[in-house]
C-alpha positions as CSV (number, residue, x, y, z in Angstrom):
1,M,-42.9,-7.0,-15.4
2,N,-41.2,-5.3,-12.5
3,M,-43.7,-5.3,-9.6
4,T,-41.4,-3.3,-7.3
5,S,-43.0,0.1,-6.6
6,P,-40.9,3.3,-6.4
7,R,-41.9,3.5,-2.7
8,T,-40.5,0.0,-2.1
9,T,-37.3,0.9,-3.9
10,D,-36.9,4.1,-2.0
11,A,-37.4,2.2,1.3
12,K,-34.7,-0.2,0.4
13,H,-32.3,2.5,-0.5
14,A,-33.0,4.3,2.7
15,F,-31.0,1.6,4.6
16,A,-27.8,2.6,2.8
17,K,-25.9,4.5,5.5
18,V,-22.6,4.5,3.7
19,P,-21.4,7.1,1.2
20,E,-21.5,6.7,-2.6
21,L,-18.2,5.4,-4.0
22,T,-16.6,8.4,-5.7
23,L,-13.1,9.8,-6.0
24,L,-13.9,12.0,-3.0
25,F,-14.7,8.9,-0.9
26,W,-11.3,7.4,-1.6
27,V,-9.5,10.7,-0.9
28,I,-11.2,11.0,2.5
29,K,-10.6,7.3,3.2
30,I,-6.8,7.7,2.6
31,A,-6.7,10.8,4.7
32,A,-8.6,9.0,7.5
33,T,-6.2,6.1,7.4
34,T,-3.2,8.4,7.6
35,L,-4.9,10.2,10.5
36,G,-5.4,6.9,12.2
37,E,-1.6,6.3,12.0
38,T,-0.5,9.7,13.3
39,G,-3.3,9.9,15.8
40,G,-2.7,6.4,17.2
41,D,1.0,7.1,17.5
42,A,0.3,10.4,19.2
43,V,-1.6,8.8,22.0
44,S,0.5,5.6,22.3
45,M,3.9,7.1,21.8
46,S,3.9,10.9,22.2
47,M,1.7,10.8,25.3
48,N,3.7,7.7,26.5
49,L,0.5,5.8,27.3
50,G,1.6,2.6,25.6
51,Y,-0.1,0.5,23.0
52,L,-2.4,-1.4,25.5
53,V,-3.8,1.7,27.1
54,A,-4.1,3.5,23.8
55,T,-6.0,0.5,22.4
56,A,-8.4,0.5,25.3
57,I,-9.1,4.2,24.8
58,F,-9.6,3.9,21.1
59,G,-11.6,0.7,21.6
60,V,-14.1,2.5,23.7
61,A,-14.3,5.3,21.2
62,F,-14.8,2.7,18.4
63,L,-17.7,1.1,20.3
64,V,-19.4,4.4,21.0
65,A,-19.0,5.5,17.4
66,V,-20.4,2.2,16.1
67,I,-23.4,2.4,18.4
68,V,-24.2,6.0,17.3
69,Q,-23.7,5.0,13.6
70,I,-26.1,2.0,14.0
71,K,-28.7,4.1,15.7
72,T,-28.8,6.7,12.9
73,T,-31.6,6.1,10.5
74,R,-29.8,7.5,7.4
75,F,-26.4,8.3,6.1
76,R,-24.8,11.1,8.1
77,P,-21.3,12.0,6.8
78,L,-19.8,13.2,10.1
79,V,-21.0,10.1,12.0
80,Y,-19.8,7.7,9.3
81,W,-16.3,9.2,9.0
82,T,-15.9,9.6,12.7
83,T,-16.6,5.8,12.9
84,I,-14.0,5.2,10.1
85,V,-11.4,7.3,12.0
86,A,-12.2,5.3,15.2
87,T,-11.5,2.1,13.3
88,T,-8.2,3.4,12.0
89,T,-6.9,4.6,15.3
90,V,-7.8,1.4,17.2
91,G,-6.4,-0.6,14.3
92,T,-3.1,1.3,14.6
93,T,-2.6,0.7,18.3
94,L,-4.0,-2.8,18.2
95,A,-1.6,-3.9,15.4
96,D,1.3,-2.2,17.1
97,F,0.4,-4.0,20.4
98,A,0.2,-7.4,18.7
99,D,3.3,-6.9,16.6
100,R,5.6,-5.2,19.2
101,S,4.3,-5.8,22.7
102,L,3.2,-9.4,22.2
103,G,6.2,-10.1,20.0
104,I,4.2,-11.6,17.2
105,G,6.0,-9.6,14.6
106,Y,4.7,-7.9,11.5
107,A,4.5,-11.0,9.4
108,G,2.8,-13.0,12.2
109,G,0.4,-10.2,13.0
110,A,-0.5,-9.6,9.4
111,S,-1.1,-13.4,8.9
112,L,-3.3,-13.6,12.0
113,L,-5.3,-10.5,11.1
114,F,-5.8,-11.8,7.5
115,V,-7.3,-15.0,8.9
116,L,-9.6,-13.0,11.2
117,L,-10.7,-10.8,8.3
118,I,-11.5,-13.7,6.0
119,A,-13.3,-15.5,8.8
120,T,-15.4,-12.4,9.5
121,L,-16.3,-12.1,5.8
122,V,-17.2,-15.9,5.6
123,I,-19.3,-15.7,8.8
124,W,-21.0,-12.5,7.6
125,R,-21.8,-14.1,4.2
126,R,-23.2,-17.3,5.7
127,A,-25.2,-15.4,8.3
128,M,-26.6,-12.7,6.0
129,G,-26.2,-14.1,2.5
130,S,-24.1,-11.3,1.2
131,V,-21.1,-9.1,2.2
132,S,-22.1,-6.2,0.0
133,V,-23.3,-2.9,1.4
134,E,-26.7,-3.6,0.0
135,S,-27.0,-6.3,2.7
136,V,-26.5,-3.8,5.5
137,A,-30.2,-3.3,6.2
138,N,-30.3,-4.1,9.9
139,P,-28.2,-3.7,13.1
140,R,-26.9,-7.3,12.8
141,A,-25.5,-6.8,9.3
142,E,-24.1,-3.4,10.2
143,C,-22.2,-5.0,13.1
144,F,-20.6,-7.4,10.7
145,Y,-19.8,-4.4,8.4
146,W,-18.0,-2.5,11.1
147,V,-16.2,-5.5,12.6
148,T,-14.9,-6.3,9.1
149,I,-13.7,-2.8,8.6
150,M,-12.0,-2.8,12.0
151,F,-10.1,-6.0,11.1
152,S,-9.2,-4.6,7.6
153,Q,-7.8,-1.4,9.2
154,T,-5.7,-3.4,11.7
155,L,-4.5,-5.7,9.0
156,G,-3.5,-2.7,6.9
157,T,-1.4,-1.2,9.7
158,A,0.5,-4.5,10.0
159,L,1.0,-4.7,6.3
160,G,2.2,-1.2,6.0
161,D,4.7,-1.6,8.8
162,W,5.9,-5.0,7.4
163,T,6.4,-3.5,3.9
164,A,8.3,-0.3,5.1
165,D,10.3,-2.0,7.9
166,S,10.8,-5.7,7.6
167,A,10.8,-5.9,3.8
168,G,13.3,-3.0,3.7
169,L,11.4,-1.0,1.1
170,G,11.2,2.1,3.2
171,Y,8.3,4.6,3.1
172,A,8.7,5.6,-0.5
173,G,8.9,2.0,-1.6
174,G,5.9,1.1,0.5
175,V,3.9,4.0,-1.1
176,L,4.8,2.8,-4.6
177,I,3.8,-0.8,-3.8
178,F,0.4,0.1,-2.5
179,V,-0.3,2.7,-5.1
180,A,0.5,0.1,-7.8
181,L,-1.7,-2.5,-6.2
182,L,-4.6,0.0,-6.0
183,A,-4.0,0.8,-9.7
184,V,-4.4,-2.9,-10.5
185,V,-7.7,-3.0,-8.5
186,A,-8.9,0.1,-10.4
187,A,-8.0,-1.5,-13.8
188,F,-10.0,-4.6,-12.8
189,H,-12.9,-2.3,-11.9
190,F,-12.9,-0.5,-15.3
191,F,-11.9,-3.2,-17.7
192,T,-13.2,-6.5,-16.2
193,Q,-16.4,-8.0,-14.8
194,V,-14.8,-9.0,-11.5
195,S,-17.1,-8.8,-8.5
196,R,-17.5,-5.2,-7.5
197,T,-18.0,-6.3,-3.9
198,A,-14.6,-8.1,-4.0
199,L,-12.9,-5.1,-5.6
200,F,-14.4,-2.8,-3.0
201,W,-13.0,-4.8,-0.1
202,A,-9.6,-5.2,-1.9
203,A,-9.4,-1.4,-2.4
204,F,-10.6,-0.7,1.1
205,I,-8.0,-2.9,2.6
206,L,-5.1,-1.6,0.5
207,T,-5.8,2.1,1.3
208,R,-5.1,1.3,4.9
209,P,-1.4,0.3,4.5
210,L,-1.0,3.2,2.1
211,G,-2.2,5.6,4.8
212,A,-0.1,3.8,7.4
213,V,3.1,4.2,5.4
214,V,2.3,7.9,4.6
215,G,1.6,8.5,8.3
216,D,4.8,7.0,9.4
217,F,6.7,9.0,6.8
218,L,5.2,12.2,8.2
219,D,6.0,11.6,11.9
220,K,9.0,9.2,12.0
221,P,12.5,10.8,12.7
222,H,14.9,11.7,9.9
223,A,17.2,8.8,10.9
224,S,14.3,6.4,10.0
225,G,13.6,8.1,6.7
226,G,10.7,10.2,8.0
227,L,10.0,13.9,8.0
228,D,9.9,14.1,11.9
229,L,6.8,16.2,11.9
230,S,4.8,16.7,15.1
231,R,2.2,13.9,15.4
232,Y,-0.2,16.4,16.9
233,W,0.2,18.9,14.1
234,A,0.1,16.2,11.4
235,S,-3.1,14.8,13.0
236,A,-4.7,18.2,13.3
237,T,-3.8,19.0,9.6
238,L,-5.3,15.7,8.4
239,L,-8.4,16.2,10.5
240,A,-8.9,19.7,9.1
241,F,-8.5,18.4,5.6
242,M,-11.1,15.7,6.2
243,M,-13.5,18.2,7.7
244,G,-13.0,20.5,4.8
245,C,-13.8,17.7,2.3
246,I,-16.8,16.6,4.3
247,L,-18.3,20.0,4.8
248,L,-17.5,21.6,1.4
249,F,-18.3,18.7,-0.9
250,P,-21.7,17.0,-0.3
251,Q,-21.8,13.2,-0.2
252,R,-24.7,11.1,-1.2
253,A,-25.7,7.8,0.4
254,A,-24.8,4.7,-1.7
255,R,-27.8,3.5,-3.7
256,T,-26.1,0.3,-4.9
257,A,-23.9,-2.4,-3.4
258,H,-20.2,-1.6,-3.2
């Protein structure tokens, strides 16, 4: 007999401060990652502030957003997606700083970030017993959640740059690669019993390099294969699209683990 009362179940679900996984979630996520690329480049390159200063600015914004997100008592779409955008912008400039300013290179940066991401997931699992969203029921678990996302966004930037530049696939080739990989993840989701938590993180990570490649395609010069659009206008357009999706289409809090 199930001795869990509806009130107890509702209390457990009240801790889910992330959106339900729907097609809309992934559309907004890809837009947010693309915005992170154009927005990060706008501050570091167009404003000529450099990667280190831009990382410091976005790092502060990320910390403030995470604190606000953790202090909320329920899922608030604007707060959640603001925090996501903060992770994508700081991920962009941090990856660029490591890859270009420190001279680690795309492959070295991606390898280092992959190790940090896996280490975060392992520590999170050992400390909390799970890395699923269902485990995010207190500030400590939520800190693990957002640090993991930040590392995944930074890794995605490095992967996107490595694929488009170092691997010589260009922006179109990069988009095709990551769309194909996401299709494989989707196939595993619909046709296998592979861990939904593992598939969620795989998809979450892969949408970041897809957004990075698309963002670079939008604002890089024609000589580099881009459209040479204004980073400011591209960022403003992506932000407006995100706001439209958030305000026009209601999102519910997730009631099960990702």
